[in-house]
All heavy atoms as TSV, in Angstrom:
chain	resi	resn	atom	element	x	y	z
A	1	MET	N	N	92.921	90.455	77.825
A	1	MET	CA	C	94.238	90.552	78.413
A	1	MET	C	C	94.916	89.196	78.247
A	1	MET	O	O	94.307	88.161	78.460
A	1	MET	CB	C	94.100	90.916	79.896
A	1	MET	CG	C	95.402	90.965	80.621
A	1	MET	SD	S	95.306	91.314	82.403
A	1	MET	CE	C	93.991	92.446	82.568
A	2	ASN	N	N	96.164	89.209	77.877
A	2	ASN	CA	C	96.941	87.979	77.717
A	2	ASN	C	C	97.977	87.880	78.829
A	2	ASN	O	O	98.722	88.825	79.071
A	2	ASN	CB	C	97.647	87.967	76.359
A	2	ASN	CG	C	96.663	87.957	75.216
A	2	ASN	OD1	O	95.785	87.118	75.162
A	2	ASN	ND2	N	96.796	88.909	74.311
A	3	ILE	N	N	97.988	86.724	79.493
A	3	ILE	CA	C	98.972	86.464	80.535
A	3	ILE	C	C	99.497	85.053	80.362
A	3	ILE	O	O	98.920	84.248	79.625
A	3	ILE	CB	C	98.385	86.637	81.958
A	3	ILE	CG1	C	97.233	85.664	82.192
A	3	ILE	CG2	C	97.936	88.073	82.186
A	3	ILE	CD1	C	96.730	85.656	83.632
A	4	THR	N	N	100.599	84.751	81.034
A	4	THR	CA	C	101.163	83.407	81.030
A	4	THR	C	C	101.104	82.871	82.453
A	4	THR	O	O	101.542	83.545	83.391
A	4	THR	CB	C	102.619	83.427	80.531
A	4	THR	OG1	O	102.637	83.998	79.216
A	4	THR	CG2	C	103.203	82.030	80.486
A	5	ILE	N	N	100.545	81.666	82.595
A	5	ILE	CA	C	100.451	81.015	83.898
A	5	ILE	C	C	101.127	79.662	83.794
A	5	ILE	O	O	100.723	78.820	82.987
A	5	ILE	CB	C	98.992	80.833	84.356
A	5	ILE	CG1	C	98.272	82.183	84.419
A	5	ILE	CG2	C	98.947	80.113	85.713
A	5	ILE	CD1	C	96.791	82.071	84.685
A	6	ASN	N	N	102.170	79.460	84.595
A	6	ASN	CA	C	102.923	78.204	84.620
A	6	ASN	C	C	103.333	77.757	83.214
A	6	ASN	O	O	103.219	76.596	82.850
A	6	ASN	CB	C	102.136	77.110	85.327
A	6	ASN	CG	C	101.937	77.412	86.796
A	6	ASN	OD1	O	102.543	78.317	87.355
A	6	ASN	ND2	N	101.077	76.656	87.441
A	7	GLY	N	N	103.761	78.729	82.409
A	7	GLY	CA	C	104.271	78.438	81.072
A	7	GLY	C	C	103.216	78.333	79.989
A	7	GLY	O	O	103.549	78.135	78.824
A	8	ASN	N	N	101.930	78.474	80.336
A	8	ASN	CA	C	100.848	78.379	79.360
A	8	ASN	C	C	100.193	79.737	79.161
A	8	ASN	O	O	99.890	80.437	80.131
A	8	ASN	CB	C	99.791	77.372	79.831
A	8	ASN	CG	C	100.364	75.978	79.960
A	8	ASN	OD1	O	100.968	75.460	79.024
A	8	ASN	ND2	N	100.188	75.377	81.113
A	9	ASP	N	N	99.947	80.085	77.888
A	9	ASP	CA	C	99.312	81.358	77.565
A	9	ASP	C	C	97.813	81.285	77.842
A	9	ASP	O	O	97.169	80.274	77.547
A	9	ASP	CB	C	99.542	81.714	76.098
A	9	ASP	CG	C	100.997	82.000	75.802
A	9	ASP	OD1	O	101.718	82.450	76.717
A	9	ASP	OD2	O	101.423	81.779	74.651
A	10	HIS	N	N	97.276	82.362	78.427
A	10	HIS	CA	C	95.851	82.460	78.734
A	10	HIS	C	C	95.346	83.826	78.312
A	10	HIS	O	O	96.035	84.826	78.483
A	10	HIS	CB	C	95.599	82.316	80.243
A	10	HIS	CG	C	95.927	80.973	80.791
A	10	HIS	ND1	N	94.997	79.977	80.879
A	10	HIS	CD2	C	97.078	80.457	81.263
A	10	HIS	CE1	C	95.564	78.899	81.410
A	10	HIS	NE2	N	96.827	79.173	81.642
A	11	THR	N	N	94.133	83.854	77.779
A	11	THR	CA	C	93.443	85.101	77.519
A	11	THR	C	C	92.344	85.199	78.559
A	11	THR	O	O	91.511	84.297	78.669
A	11	THR	CB	C	92.837	85.124	76.108
A	11	THR	OG1	O	93.900	84.980	75.165
A	11	THR	CG2	C	92.108	86.424	75.848
A	12	ILE	N	N	92.374	86.268	79.348
A	12	ILE	CA	C	91.417	86.409	80.438
A	12	ILE	C	C	90.708	87.751	80.337
A	12	ILE	O	O	91.225	88.695	79.753
A	12	ILE	CB	C	92.107	86.280	81.814
A	12	ILE	CG1	C	93.222	87.320	81.955
A	12	ILE	CG2	C	92.637	84.883	82.026
A	12	ILE	CD1	C	93.809	87.409	83.329
A	13	GLU	N	N	89.519	87.800	80.890
A	13	GLU	CA	C	88.747	89.036	80.920
A	13	GLU	C	C	88.189	89.222	82.324
A	13	GLU	O	O	88.099	88.276	83.094
A	13	GLU	CB	C	87.601	88.959	79.920
A	13	GLU	CG	C	88.080	88.842	78.481
A	13	GLU	CD	C	86.940	88.762	77.495
A	13	GLU	OE1	O	85.853	89.281	77.807
A	13	GLU	OE2	O	87.137	88.186	76.429
A	14	GLN	N	N	87.817	90.436	82.655
A	14	GLN	CA	C	87.180	90.746	83.926
A	14	GLN	C	C	88.060	90.463	85.141
A	14	GLN	O	O	87.559	90.138	86.209
A	14	GLN	CB	C	85.856	89.976	84.073
A	14	GLN	CG	C	84.873	90.185	82.951
A	14	GLN	CD	C	84.337	91.604	82.898
A	14	GLN	OE1	O	84.297	92.297	83.895
A	14	GLN	NE2	N	83.947	92.040	81.718
A	15	ILE	N	N	89.360	90.530	84.972
A	15	ILE	CA	C	90.270	90.298	86.090
A	15	ILE	C	C	91.087	91.563	86.308
A	15	ILE	O	O	91.675	92.100	85.368
A	15	ILE	CB	C	91.197	89.095	85.821
A	15	ILE	CG1	C	90.387	87.811	85.884
A	15	ILE	CG2	C	92.334	89.051	86.808
A	15	ILE	CD1	C	91.181	86.572	85.658
A	16	LYS	N	N	91.116	92.005	87.564
A	16	LYS	CA	C	91.900	93.187	87.896
A	16	LYS	C	C	93.049	92.856	88.838
A	16	LYS	O	O	94.093	93.478	88.780
A	16	LYS	CB	C	91.009	94.247	88.533
A	16	LYS	CG	C	89.957	94.783	87.590
A	16	LYS	CD	C	89.099	95.815	88.256
A	16	LYS	CE	C	88.032	96.272	87.278
A	16	LYS	NZ	N	87.122	97.224	87.862
A	17	THR	N	N	92.845	91.867	89.717
A	17	THR	CA	C	93.845	91.573	90.741
A	17	THR	C	C	94.210	90.087	90.726
A	17	THR	O	O	93.523	89.264	90.115
A	17	THR	CB	C	93.326	91.928	92.147
A	17	THR	OG1	O	92.230	91.062	92.459
A	17	THR	CG2	C	92.895	93.378	92.242
A	18	ILE	N	N	95.269	89.759	91.447
A	18	ILE	CA	C	95.655	88.358	91.594
A	18	ILE	C	C	94.529	87.577	92.256
A	18	ILE	O	O	94.244	86.437	91.864
A	18	ILE	CB	C	96.970	88.239	92.395
A	18	ILE	CG1	C	98.134	88.756	91.543
A	18	ILE	CG2	C	97.218	86.796	92.828
A	18	ILE	CD1	C	99.471	88.770	92.252
A	19	GLU	N	N	93.865	88.168	93.229
A	19	GLU	CA	C	92.738	87.493	93.892
A	19	GLU	C	C	91.647	87.137	92.883
A	19	GLU	O	O	91.116	86.014	92.901
A	19	GLU	CB	C	92.188	88.400	94.989
A	19	GLU	CG	C	91.081	87.776	95.808
A	19	GLU	CD	C	90.683	88.701	96.938
A	19	GLU	OE1	O	89.993	89.708	96.658
A	19	GLU	OE2	O	91.086	88.428	98.077
A	20	ASP	N	N	91.322	88.046	91.978
A	20	ASP	CA	C	90.338	87.777	90.917
A	20	ASP	C	C	90.802	86.609	90.048
A	20	ASP	O	O	90.008	85.734	89.690
A	20	ASP	CB	C	90.142	88.993	90.013
A	20	ASP	CG	C	89.547	90.201	90.706
A	20	ASP	OD1	O	88.915	90.043	91.766
A	20	ASP	OD2	O	89.745	91.314	90.174
A	21	MET	N	N	92.076	86.613	89.676
A	21	MET	CA	C	92.629	85.572	88.822
A	21	MET	C	C	92.522	84.204	89.501
A	21	MET	O	O	92.092	83.228	88.897
A	21	MET	CB	C	94.090	85.881	88.484
A	21	MET	CG	C	94.766	84.816	87.647
A	21	MET	SD	S	96.515	85.185	87.336
A	21	MET	CE	C	97.225	85.011	88.977
A	22	LEU	N	N	92.912	84.141	90.776
A	22	LEU	CA	C	92.856	82.873	91.498
A	22	LEU	C	C	91.427	82.363	91.619
A	22	LEU	O	O	91.179	81.161	91.483
A	22	LEU	CB	C	93.497	83.021	92.881
A	22	LEU	CG	C	95.001	83.279	92.888
A	22	LEU	CD1	C	95.484	83.542	94.308
A	22	LEU	CD2	C	95.765	82.124	92.259
A	23	THR	N	N	90.489	83.264	91.832
A	23	THR	CA	C	89.082	82.867	91.913
A	23	THR	C	C	88.611	82.293	90.591
A	23	THR	O	O	87.966	81.243	90.544
A	23	THR	CB	C	88.207	84.069	92.322
A	23	THR	OG1	O	88.634	84.515	93.619
A	23	THR	CG2	C	86.736	83.692	92.368
A	24	GLN	N	N	88.962	82.958	89.494
A	24	GLN	CA	C	88.550	82.468	88.171
A	24	GLN	C	C	89.182	81.114	87.855
A	24	GLN	O	O	88.573	80.279	87.204
A	24	GLN	CB	C	88.907	83.480	87.085
A	24	GLN	CG	C	88.381	83.064	85.720
A	24	GLN	CD	C	88.531	84.145	84.673
A	24	GLN	OE1	O	88.715	85.309	84.975
A	24	GLN	NE2	N	88.443	83.761	83.420
A	25	LEU	N	N	90.378	80.876	88.352
A	25	LEU	CA	C	91.056	79.601	88.117
A	25	LEU	C	C	90.599	78.501	89.077
A	25	LEU	O	O	91.055	77.372	88.985
A	25	LEU	CB	C	92.574	79.782	88.249
A	25	LEU	CG	C	93.248	80.645	87.198
A	25	LEU	CD1	C	94.702	80.904	87.574
A	25	LEU	CD2	C	93.157	79.984	85.820
A	26	GLY	N	N	89.716	78.842	90.015
A	26	GLY	CA	C	89.244	77.857	90.985
A	26	GLY	C	C	90.220	77.604	92.115
A	26	GLY	O	O	90.146	76.593	92.797
A	27	LEU	N	N	91.136	78.536	92.331
A	27	LEU	CA	C	92.154	78.389	93.371
A	27	LEU	C	C	91.966	79.377	94.515
A	27	LEU	O	O	92.826	79.494	95.382
A	27	LEU	CB	C	93.553	78.581	92.769
A	27	LEU	CG	C	93.961	77.583	91.703
A	27	LEU	CD1	C	95.274	78.001	91.057
A	27	LEU	CD2	C	94.078	76.188	92.283
A	28	GLY	N	N	90.841	80.077	94.527
A	28	GLY	CA	C	90.618	81.123	95.514
A	28	GLY	C	C	90.655	80.664	96.955
A	28	GLY	O	O	91.065	81.398	97.838
A	29	GLU	N	N	90.256	79.435	97.224
A	29	GLU	CA	C	90.200	78.931	98.588
A	29	GLU	C	C	91.421	78.085	98.952
A	29	GLU	O	O	91.561	77.657	100.087
A	29	GLU	CB	C	88.931	78.095	98.786
A	29	GLU	CG	C	87.652	78.892	98.582
A	29	GLU	CD	C	87.503	80.020	99.592
A	29	GLU	OE1	O	87.816	79.804	100.781
A	29	GLU	OE2	O	87.095	81.121	99.180
A	30	LYS	N	N	92.295	77.838	98.001
A	30	LYS	CA	C	93.449	76.970	98.243
A	30	LYS	C	C	94.670	77.772	98.671
A	30	LYS	O	O	94.814	78.940	98.332
A	30	LYS	CB	C	93.763	76.164	96.992
A	30	LYS	CG	C	92.641	75.233	96.615
A	30	LYS	CD	C	93.019	74.339	95.497
A	30	LYS	CE	C	91.832	73.427	95.187
A	30	LYS	NZ	N	92.152	72.387	94.272
A	31	LEU	N	N	95.539	77.109	99.413
A	31	LEU	CA	C	96.804	77.721	99.814
A	31	LEU	C	C	97.749	77.658	98.617
A	31	LEU	O	O	98.120	76.577	98.158
A	31	LEU	CB	C	97.402	76.970	101.003
A	31	LEU	CG	C	98.736	77.479	101.514
A	31	LEU	CD1	C	98.627	78.935	101.959
A	31	LEU	CD2	C	99.216	76.627	102.666
A	32	VAL	N	N	98.093	78.813	98.086
A	32	VAL	CA	C	98.958	78.887	96.910
A	32	VAL	C	C	100.052	79.917	97.132
A	32	VAL	O	O	99.934	80.816	97.960
A	32	VAL	CB	C	98.172	79.252	95.621
A	32	VAL	CG1	C	97.166	78.189	95.266
A	32	VAL	CG2	C	97.520	80.606	95.729
A	33	ILE	N	N	101.101	79.765	96.361
A	33	ILE	CA	C	102.156	80.773	96.281
A	33	ILE	C	C	102.129	81.298	94.850
A	33	ILE	O	O	102.089	80.519	93.898
A	33	ILE	CB	C	103.539	80.174	96.611
A	33	ILE	CG1	C	103.572	79.722	98.065
A	33	ILE	CG2	C	104.645	81.188	96.334
A	33	ILE	CD1	C	104.832	78.993	98.453
A	34	VAL	N	N	102.146	82.622	94.717
A	34	VAL	CA	C	102.084	83.250	93.399
A	34	VAL	C	C	103.346	84.067	93.175
A	34	VAL	O	O	103.727	84.882	94.009
A	34	VAL	CB	C	100.842	84.163	93.270
A	34	VAL	CG1	C	100.839	84.867	91.918
A	34	VAL	CG2	C	99.559	83.366	93.456
A	35	GLU	N	N	103.960	83.815	92.030
A	35	GLU	CA	C	105.098	84.613	91.581
A	35	GLU	C	C	104.626	85.392	90.359
A	35	GLU	O	O	104.118	84.805	89.410
A	35	GLU	CB	C	106.257	83.693	91.216
A	35	GLU	CG	C	107.487	84.430	90.739
A	35	GLU	CD	C	108.566	83.475	90.281
A	35	GLU	OE1	O	109.323	82.980	91.128
A	35	GLU	OE2	O	108.618	83.208	89.063
A	36	GLN	N	N	104.751	86.710	90.402
A	36	GLN	CA	C	104.359	87.581	89.297
A	36	GLN	C	C	105.613	88.229	88.736
A	36	GLN	O	O	106.319	88.945	89.445
A	36	GLN	CB	C	103.370	88.639	89.782
A	36	GLN	CG	C	102.896	89.590	88.714
A	36	GLN	CD	C	101.951	90.641	89.281
A	36	GLN	OE1	O	102.023	90.990	90.448
A	36	GLN	NE2	N	101.067	91.139	88.436
A	37	ASN	N	N	105.890	87.944	87.470
A	37	ASN	CA	C	107.063	88.510	86.804
A	37	ASN	C	C	108.323	88.314	87.642
A	37	ASN	O	O	109.099	89.236	87.879
A	37	ASN	CB	C	106.836	89.996	86.487
A	37	ASN	CG	C	105.625	90.200	85.606
A	37	ASN	OD1	O	105.353	89.415	84.709
A	37	ASN	ND2	N	104.870	91.239	85.877
A	38	ARG	N	N	108.491	87.089	88.125
A	38	ARG	CA	C	109.673	86.644	88.874
A	38	ARG	C	C	109.793	87.229	90.276
A	38	ARG	O	O	110.846	87.234	90.874
A	38	ARG	CB	C	110.956	86.893	88.089
A	38	ARG	CG	C	111.000	86.112	86.807
A	38	ARG	CD	C	112.323	86.311	86.111
A	38	ARG	NE	N	112.426	85.327	85.054
A	38	ARG	CZ	C	113.529	84.694	84.752
A	38	ARG	NH1	N	114.629	84.932	85.408
A	38	ARG	NH2	N	113.546	83.822	83.785
A	39	GLN	N	N	108.692	87.737	90.807
A	39	GLN	CA	C	108.689	88.263	92.169
A	39	GLN	C	C	107.566	87.575	92.945
A	39	GLN	O	O	106.405	87.609	92.529
A	39	GLN	CB	C	108.462	89.771	92.166
A	39	GLN	CG	C	108.433	90.356	93.557
A	39	GLN	CD	C	108.245	91.870	93.538
A	39	GLN	OE1	O	108.200	92.506	92.494
A	39	GLN	NE2	N	108.140	92.441	94.716
A	40	ILE	N	N	107.907	86.960	94.084
A	40	ILE	CA	C	106.906	86.307	94.912
A	40	ILE	C	C	106.048	87.380	95.575
A	40	ILE	O	O	106.561	88.343	96.134
A	40	ILE	CB	C	107.561	85.396	95.969
A	40	ILE	CG1	C	108.288	84.245	95.262
A	40	ILE	CG2	C	106.520	84.857	96.950
A	40	ILE	CD1	C	109.078	83.342	96.178
A	41	ILE	N	N	104.739	87.190	95.477
A	41	ILE	CA	C	103.781	88.153	96.016
A	41	ILE	C	C	103.246	87.631	97.345
A	41	ILE	O	O	102.815	86.483	97.443
A	41	ILE	CB	C	102.610	88.373	95.028
A	41	ILE	CG1	C	103.119	88.763	93.638
A	41	ILE	CG2	C	101.635	89.399	95.573
A	41	ILE	CD1	C	103.930	90.029	93.582
A	42	ASP	N	N	103.258	88.470	98.362
A	42	ASP	CA	C	102.709	88.106	99.662
A	42	ASP	C	C	101.198	87.943	99.521
A	42	ASP	O	O	100.524	88.813	98.976
A	42	ASP	CB	C	103.028	89.209	100.676
A	42	ASP	CG	C	102.679	88.810	102.089
A	42	ASP	OD1	O	101.519	88.396	102.345
A	42	ASP	OD2	O	103.576	88.913	102.949
A	43	ARG	N	N	100.663	86.849	100.026
A	43	ARG	CA	C	99.240	86.577	99.819
A	43	ARG	C	C	98.326	87.594	100.491
A	43	ARG	O	O	97.170	87.709	100.131
A	43	ARG	CB	C	98.884	85.153	100.221
A	43	ARG	CG	C	98.859	84.891	101.682
A	43	ARG	CD	C	98.315	83.493	101.934
A	43	ARG	NE	N	98.584	83.136	103.304
A	43	ARG	CZ	C	99.281	82.096	103.674
A	43	ARG	NH1	N	99.755	81.271	102.780
A	43	ARG	NH2	N	99.481	81.853	104.942
A	44	THR	N	N	98.845	88.351	101.439
A	44	THR	CA	C	98.020	89.368	102.097
A	44	THR	C	C	97.691	90.527	101.154
A	44	THR	O	O	96.797	91.325	101.452
A	44	THR	CB	C	98.700	89.925	103.367
A	44	THR	OG1	O	99.939	90.540	103.015
A	44	THR	CG2	C	98.926	88.826	104.393
A	45	VAL	N	N	98.391	90.619	100.020
A	45	VAL	CA	C	98.128	91.713	99.072
A	45	VAL	C	C	97.601	91.212	97.720
A	45	VAL	O	O	97.581	91.969	96.751
A	45	VAL	CB	C	99.384	92.614	98.868
A	45	VAL	CG1	C	99.745	93.317	100.148
A	45	VAL	CG2	C	100.552	91.832	98.312
A	46	TYR	N	N	97.145	89.967	97.647
A	46	TYR	CA	C	96.593	89.450	96.388
A	46	TYR	C	C	95.431	90.317	95.902
A	46	TYR	O	O	95.280	90.537	94.711
A	46	TYR	CB	C	96.111	88.011	96.538
A	46	TYR	CG	C	97.203	86.953	96.622
A	46	TYR	CD1	C	96.872	85.641	96.885
A	46	TYR	CD2	C	98.541	87.252	96.451
A	46	TYR	CE1	C	97.836	84.653	96.968
A	46	TYR	CE2	C	99.520	86.287	96.533
A	46	TYR	CZ	C	99.162	84.983	96.795
A	46	TYR	OH	O	100.127	84.007	96.879
A	47	GLY	N	N	94.620	90.812	96.820
A	47	GLY	CA	C	93.464	91.628	96.448
A	47	GLY	C	C	93.819	93.023	95.977
A	47	GLY	O	O	92.994	93.695	95.366
A	48	GLN	N	N	95.041	93.468	96.244
A	48	GLN	CA	C	95.465	94.803	95.825
A	48	GLN	C	C	96.486	94.771	94.689
A	48	GLN	O	O	96.814	95.815	94.131
A	48	GLN	CB	C	96.112	95.560	96.997
A	48	GLN	CG	C	95.159	95.891	98.126
A	48	GLN	CD	C	95.044	94.753	99.129
A	48	GLN	OE1	O	96.022	94.100	99.437
A	48	GLN	NE2	N	93.846	94.514	99.621
A	49	THR	N	N	96.995	93.585	94.352
A	49	THR	CA	C	98.039	93.475	93.337
A	49	THR	C	C	97.411	93.351	91.954
A	49	THR	O	O	96.703	92.392	91.656
A	49	THR	CB	C	98.962	92.276	93.618
A	49	THR	OG1	O	99.472	92.393	94.947
A	49	THR	CG2	C	100.114	92.235	92.635
A	50	VAL	N	N	97.676	94.334	91.109
A	50	VAL	CA	C	97.061	94.432	89.790
A	50	VAL	C	C	97.700	93.449	88.817
A	50	VAL	O	O	98.922	93.273	88.785
A	50	VAL	CB	C	97.200	95.877	89.253
A	50	VAL	CG1	C	96.654	95.998	87.844
A	50	VAL	CG2	C	96.506	96.855	90.185
A	51	VAL	N	N	96.843	92.824	88.006
A	51	VAL	CA	C	97.287	91.960	86.910
A	51	VAL	C	C	97.265	92.802	85.645
A	51	VAL	O	O	96.271	93.456	85.342
A	51	VAL	CB	C	96.348	90.741	86.751
A	51	VAL	CG1	C	96.733	89.913	85.535
A	51	VAL	CG2	C	96.374	89.885	88.013
A	52	ARG	N	N	98.390	92.776	84.914
A	52	ARG	CA	C	98.508	93.576	83.690
A	52	ARG	C	C	98.728	92.679	82.481
A	52	ARG	O	O	99.217	91.554	82.611
A	52	ARG	CB	C	99.676	94.550	83.822
A	52	ARG	CG	C	99.423	95.624	84.867
A	52	ARG	CD	C	100.569	96.625	84.922
A	52	ARG	NE	N	100.266	97.726	85.799
A	52	ARG	CZ	C	100.421	97.707	87.123
A	52	ARG	NH1	N	100.880	96.616	87.717
A	52	ARG	NH2	N	100.124	98.760	87.852
A	53	ASP	N	N	98.395	93.202	81.322
A	53	ASP	CA	C	98.606	92.486	80.068
A	53	ASP	C	C	100.062	92.052	79.956
A	53	ASP	O	O	100.972	92.819	80.281
A	53	ASP	CB	C	98.216	93.399	78.903
A	53	ASP	CG	C	98.043	92.644	77.601
A	53	ASP	OD1	O	97.588	91.483	77.634
A	53	ASP	OD2	O	98.354	93.222	76.549
A	54	ASN	N	N	100.272	90.821	79.549
A	54	ASN	CA	C	101.584	90.206	79.325
A	54	ASN	C	C	102.338	89.871	80.613
A	54	ASN	O	O	103.529	89.553	80.546
A	54	ASN	CB	C	102.456	91.063	78.404
A	54	ASN	CG	C	101.863	91.170	77.023
A	54	ASN	OD1	O	101.424	90.178	76.446
A	54	ASN	ND2	N	101.796	92.375	76.490
A	55	ASP	N	N	101.678	89.903	81.772
A	55	ASP	CA	C	102.321	89.428	83.003
A	55	ASP	C	C	102.554	87.927	82.910
A	55	ASP	O	O	101.836	87.197	82.221
A	55	ASP	CB	C	101.426	89.695	84.225
A	55	ASP	CG	C	101.574	91.096	84.785
A	55	ASP	OD1	O	102.448	91.849	84.318
A	55	ASP	OD2	O	100.809	91.435	85.711
A	56	THR	N	N	103.564	87.483	83.631
A	56	THR	CA	C	103.891	86.060	83.713
A	56	THR	C	C	103.762	85.618	85.162
A	56	THR	O	O	104.322	86.259	86.060
A	56	THR	CB	C	105.324	85.802	83.211
A	56	THR	OG1	O	105.413	86.220	81.847
A	56	THR	CG2	C	105.680	84.336	83.314
A	57	PHE	N	N	103.031	84.521	85.371
A	57	PHE	CA	C	102.793	84.006	86.713
A	57	PHE	C	C	103.252	82.561	86.828
A	57	PHE	O	O	103.132	81.785	85.888
A	57	PHE	CB	C	101.298	84.039	87.050
A	57	PHE	CG	C	100.737	85.424	87.140
A	57	PHE	CD1	C	100.191	86.032	86.027
A	57	PHE	CD2	C	100.766	86.110	88.323
A	57	PHE	CE1	C	99.689	87.320	86.097
A	57	PHE	CE2	C	100.260	87.398	88.414
A	57	PHE	CZ	C	99.720	88.003	87.286
A	58	GLU	N	N	103.775	82.251	87.982
A	58	GLU	CA	C	103.995	80.868	88.389
A	58	GLU	C	C	103.139	80.695	89.635
A	58	GLU	O	O	103.211	81.492	90.563
A	58	GLU	CB	C	105.464	80.599	88.711
A	58	GLU	CG	C	106.388	80.651	87.512
A	58	GLU	CD	C	106.114	79.559	86.478
A	58	GLU	OE1	O	105.744	78.435	86.868
A	58	GLU	OE2	O	106.269	79.849	85.278
A	59	ILE	N	N	102.282	79.683	89.616
A	59	ILE	CA	C	101.397	79.421	90.748
A	59	ILE	C	C	101.657	78.004	91.237
A	59	ILE	O	O	101.598	77.047	90.464
A	59	ILE	CB	C	99.919	79.569	90.351
A	59	ILE	CG1	C	99.658	80.985	89.818
A	59	ILE	CG2	C	99.003	79.244	91.529
A	59	ILE	CD1	C	98.274	81.187	89.240
A	60	VAL	N	N	101.954	77.905	92.516
A	60	VAL	CA	C	102.205	76.603	93.135
A	60	VAL	C	C	101.163	76.412	94.214
A	60	VAL	O	O	100.950	77.294	95.040
A	60	VAL	CB	C	103.614	76.543	93.747
A	60	VAL	CG1	C	103.858	75.210	94.427
A	60	VAL	CG2	C	104.677	76.809	92.694
A	61	HIS	N	N	100.488	75.265	94.183
A	61	HIS	CA	C	99.554	74.967	95.279
A	61	HIS	C	C	99.942	73.641	95.904
A	61	HIS	O	O	100.550	72.781	95.269
A	61	HIS	CB	C	98.090	74.987	94.822
A	61	HIS	CG	C	97.733	74.010	93.766
A	61	HIS	ND1	N	97.240	72.768	94.040
A	61	HIS	CD2	C	97.795	74.106	92.419
A	61	HIS	CE1	C	97.013	72.130	92.912
A	61	HIS	NE2	N	97.348	72.921	91.911
A	62	PHE	N	N	99.610	73.504	97.156
A	62	PHE	CA	C	100.037	72.368	97.945
A	62	PHE	C	C	98.979	71.283	97.915
A	62	PHE	O	O	97.784	71.555	97.939
A	62	PHE	CB	C	100.324	72.810	99.381
A	62	PHE	CG	C	101.412	73.831	99.450
A	62	PHE	CD1	C	101.132	75.184	99.426
A	62	PHE	CD2	C	102.735	73.432	99.480
A	62	PHE	CE1	C	102.130	76.130	99.467
A	62	PHE	CE2	C	103.757	74.379	99.515
A	62	PHE	CZ	C	103.443	75.722	99.507
A	63	VAL	N	N	99.458	70.033	97.878
A	63	VAL	CA	C	98.576	68.892	97.852
A	63	VAL	C	C	98.938	68.000	99.047
A	63	VAL	O	O	100.110	67.719	99.270
A	63	VAL	CB	C	98.759	68.074	96.562
A	63	VAL	CG1	C	97.537	67.213	96.300
A	63	VAL	CG2	C	99.052	68.945	95.371
A	64	GLY	N	N	97.937	67.603	99.802
A	64	GLY	CA	C	98.172	66.730	100.947
A	64	GLY	C	C	98.414	65.294	100.500
A	64	GLY	O	O	98.052	64.892	99.408
A	65	GLY	N	N	99.017	64.554	101.345
A	65	GLY	CA	C	99.254	63.146	101.041
A	65	GLY	C	C	100.269	62.574	102.007
A	65	GLY	O	O	100.799	63.277	102.872
A	66	GLY	N	N	100.545	61.342	101.830
A	66	GLY	CA	C	101.482	60.779	102.793
A	66	GLY	C	C	102.151	59.559	102.351
A	66	GLY	O	O	102.295	59.058	101.346
């Protein structure tokens, strides 16, 4: 499956949901905001939201600092 994440093309396998994708990217435990095909997805449905071939994602995660 081919998807775009933050402007970069990725070929991924064994991913069905946004939750799966975040886990594979090492972001499963981090607070992130995910936009799928220009629509912000509520994090409560990451496990039910299907990832499809040619989807485009923007993922923003927060970094602490001061």
